[in-house]
N, C-alpha and C positions, 0 to 999 in steps of 0.2 A: 798599337795594331793598323792605325787610322795612314797613318806614315807608310808602314811596310807593304798595305792595300797599293795605294797609291803608287808606290814605285813598281809594284808588281804590275799593275794595270799599264803601265806609260811602256814597262822595260817589252810586256807581249806585244802592244801596237811598233813600236819600232822594230822589235825582233821578229813578226807577221809581216811588217817591209820588207826586211831583209832575205829572208827565208821564200818571200813567194806564197806563203800558204799562213793558215788561220794554226798559231803555236799553242800547245796546250797549258793550260797551268802547272800539269805537272813540268813542264821541260823548263816554262819563266824559273819557277821556284828553286829546280837547281842550275838555272844560267843563275840567279839573281842570289843564292847561298853564295858562292864563289866571291861577291863582292859586298857581301853585308856590310863589313868593316868599313867599307870604304867609303859606300853610300850612305850607308845609316849612324855609323859611328857606333857598330856592335861589335862585340867577338863572337856572337850566336849567330846561328842560321838564322834565316827568314823563318816563319811560323808558316807552320802547315794548318790550314783551313779543318783538315779533318781530324787533325790530329785530339784525343781525347781529353777533359777536362783534368785528369790524374798526369797525364804525359807534359800538360802545360804548366801544370804543379810545379815538376820534377825538371823541367826546361828552365825557367824559371829561378828557380832556386841553382840551380846549377850557375847562372848568369849569374846572383846574386854572392853566391860562394866565389867563385871564379875574380868579382871585382873587388874582393876583402883580401884575396890572395895577390893580385896582381901589386894590390897597393903595400904589402908587408915586403912582398919581394924585393919592387921596386922593377919588374919583368911584365909587358905585355905578354909573350909565350906563353906562360903558363896556364893553363885550363881545365878546368873540373868536367867532366861530361854530365852528362841525367845518369847515364847508365853506371857509372860509378857510382852514384849515388845510395841507387837502386841495388845495384850487387852489397852496398857494407848494410841496408835496410831489410833485405829481403834474409839476408846472413842472421843479422842479430833476431830476424822472428822468427828463422827456423831454429835455430839455435834455443828459443822459448820454450818453446811449443815440443822439441824434440825433452826436454827436463820435466812438461811436464801429461800427466795422462786426461787429465781436465778435457773435454771438447774445444772449450776457446772458441765457441762460434764465431766471433765479429772479428777473432785475429784471424783463424784460416781465411775467413770471406777478403780481410785486408793483404792477406798473402797472395790469393791467388788473383788479386787485382793487380798486386805488385808486378807478380810473372807476367800478366796480359800487357803491361806496362812495357817492361822489359823486351817483350817481342814485337811492340807498337813499334820502337825504337829502332829498334833492329830492325826491322821492315824497312824502314826508313832510310835506314844508312844503306842497305842494298839499292832503292832507289836511286837517290842519290849519289851515289858511284858507277851508275848504269844510266841515266839521263844525261849529264855531260857531254858522252860519247854520240849521242843519238842528236842532238841538236847542232854544236858548231865543233870545228875546229879549228883549233889554235894555229895562229900564223907566225910562223918565227921572224920572220923577214920583214925590216923595217919600210916603211912607205913616202913617199913624199910627195904626202899630202900637205898642204895647208892647217899651218898652225897661228889661231890669232890669238893666243894667251903666252903670257909668258914664261917661263919655265919653272919659276919660282909658284905661279899658280897656277902649270897643266901639269903636274907633276905625273900623272898616271893614265896612259891609254892602253888598251890591249886590243890588238888587230887577228881579226878571224877571216879563214877563209870560208868565202858562198857559194853553194851551188853556184852554177851557171859562167865558171872564172871569174869571180866577183870576190873583192876583198873589205873585209868593214874594219872601220876601226872605231872602237865605241870610246867615251871619255864619262867621265860623271863629275859632274862639278859641285860638289857638297859633302861635306863631313861635318855629322849630327846626328845626335838620338832621332829615333824613328820619330818619339813622341812630338820631334820639333818642327818634323815637316808638313808645314799647311798645305803644300801645292809641292807641283811638278813639273816642269816643263821637258819637254820633248822636241828638239829639234834634227832633224833627217835629211843629208845633203847627199845629194849623187854629182858625182865628179866626174869630171872627162880632160885626165892631168895632161894631156897634150896638151889641148888645146882653151888650157886654164880657165874653164868654166865651171860652173856648177850652177842645179837649182836645188830649191826648198821647201819643206815646210816645216811648223811648227804647229806646236798646238799646247795647248795647256790645261791641266787637268786640276779639278775641283772637287771636292767634298762637302756634300751640306753640312750645316751644323748643327748640332743636337739632332729632336727627331726627325725634322721636317725635312720631305725629302726634295725642298726647294736650295736653288743655292743665292743667294741674298747679296747683292755686293754691296759691301759695304768699302769704306774708302781706300782699306788698304786695295783690297780686289779692283775698287776702279783704277788705284793709281797705275796697277801693271796693266788693264786694260788699254790703258792710254797710253802708258809705254810702246806697246804692242802696235797701236794706231799708228804712233809717230813713227815708229823705225819700219814697217811694212809697209802699212797703207801710204801715208807721206812722203816715203821714198818711193812708192810706185813701184814694187817690186811685183806688181799685179799685173802690170798694165805694160802691151806688147809695144817693143817703141814702132812706129811709121817705117815707111821706107827710108823718110831723109833722117830719120836716128831721134826724130822726138815722140815722145809720150802720148799715144794717142787718148786724149785726157776726157773729150767729148763721147767716149764707146763705150755703154752698158755694161755690166759684168757679163760674159762669157767665160764660160771653162777654155785654156786650163791655166790660169792664171792667177787662183784665188789660191795665199799660199799662210795664212795664219787662226787658226780655227783657237776657239774653246770650248771644254770636254767636261761639261757635268757630269760627276762618275756615284755611281749606287752605292751609298756606305755597305759595306758586309758586315750583315746585320748581328752576325754569329756565327759559330767553327762548323759547323755542318749543314750551314744552308749552303743554297745551288750558289757556283761558282760562277758569276755570270756578272754583265753589267749592258745597260744597254746602249752604251755606247755610239749616243749619237754625238757629231759634231757638227758646232757653231760659225758659222764666219765669224768673226771679230767684228766687220761691220755691218750687219745683222741683228749685233744684240740692244743696241740702242733703237732699232726699231721694233723689235718682236715682246722687249720685256715687259714684264709687268712692274705696277709697285706694290709695296707693302702697304698697311690699313693702319699701321699703328700711331701714325701723325708724321712717324719720321719721313713716311715716302719713297725709300729706298729701290732702287731696281730689283727685280726677282725675276729667276728664271726658273721653270716650275718645268715636268717631263713633257709635261702635254708642248709646251715649249719648243724642248727639244726635239721631241718626235715631231712635231709641224715642221718647225724651218731648219732640221737640223737633216745632216748626211748619215747614213750608218756607217760604221767602225771598218766592213765590209768594202760597202763603195768609196767610202775615204780610201781603202790600202789599195783595190783596185786601179781605181782614175789615180793616185799618184806613180804608181808603178808601169800604167802604160802613157805616163805624162800629158795627164788631163786636169792635174789637178796637182799645185804647186806656185812654184813663182817661174816666171818664165829666165832663162838661162843668165847669170850673172859674171862677168867677167870676175877674174879673183880679186880684182883693185876694187871694182865694185862691194864683195863679198866680202870683204875686210873692213869698207866703210860701214857696211851692216852688221858686224861684230864688233866693232870701236863703240856704237853709240845704242845699243843693243842691252841694256845693262841687267834686264834678268837675266841670262846666262852668266854673268858676272860670277863669278865662284864665292860658294859659300850664301849670297843673297838667299836664294830661291834652292831646294832642290831641282839637279838635272839632269837630264841626258843629251848627249850628242854625239848623234852617227853620222860619219861620214864611209860612203860607201862607192865605187871604183871600179871601171873593169881591171881584171889582174892583165890581158893583155897589154893592156895601153903602158900597165907600171914595169915592164917585165925585164925594161934595156932601165931601171933605177936600179936593181939590186946588183 
């Protein structure tokens, strides 16, 4: 559940930037379902946090039976749907009750529960068919946007038409089981293909461990933060060149050139909980300055929700500033962007779940089709 929730939150943020409006979770679930196998290594749909316990039981049972059947047949195409299991159990129970004149109250209550669970899956399937049509229109023509992975490393990408004559290419750089996902990276790029320039922003999403709302900076997380600092900050993607082309190293931080953020993400406590996350983005270069330290003798850095609120910016402000070019890197040449991708190990396929989005105006691409 944690891995799917992280992927859902990161997808929502990326799609909200692309569509220039706040995307609903219902829309994100419909979008994410299409790529559940690709990003999460699952044949099943992503969870629906509003599902009943009974629906989750039959979804999990269908997953287990599907895995066994695929092993037996050697085919990844076969699949058992939860409704198929329900129909079988409903018929068996109906036949048993028809053959008896006794009340069998508990069995009749169970039958009513099965009926309601089946109706729940029916409603869900109808909603999932409708939502993708509302969210994005798939773009069938190829785009001449730069790629920084070999064909073997980058077998999947999908192109979508966006409002305002824009095009979005999205890649997923992970194939694993949902329970193995400890963090998700979102990299969002705006391109000017004619000028061979792009600007970008990167966000790393992390969930707290256990019941604590705090993010403890373990050695693994610190290594990722160090890579973020090395690639973005030390490469001065946040520094505007002066008139003579040299970086203005002595200038204090000002918008719009901060481009790498850390996003502590609330854990989804239960399936019927309110679908919300505080969504405060902390600049990478602020973390060492604002963090507290654990009192367990190890002295690890820790980020509390209060720190995120006090020193971060909300997701709404983040999206608005990025879309109005008041946040994100300076404009980079494709040569500079290529050096960045070669150095940025976090986006390396299969090391950490990643959502990589490239956006470009359609008119600039029209001559390429």
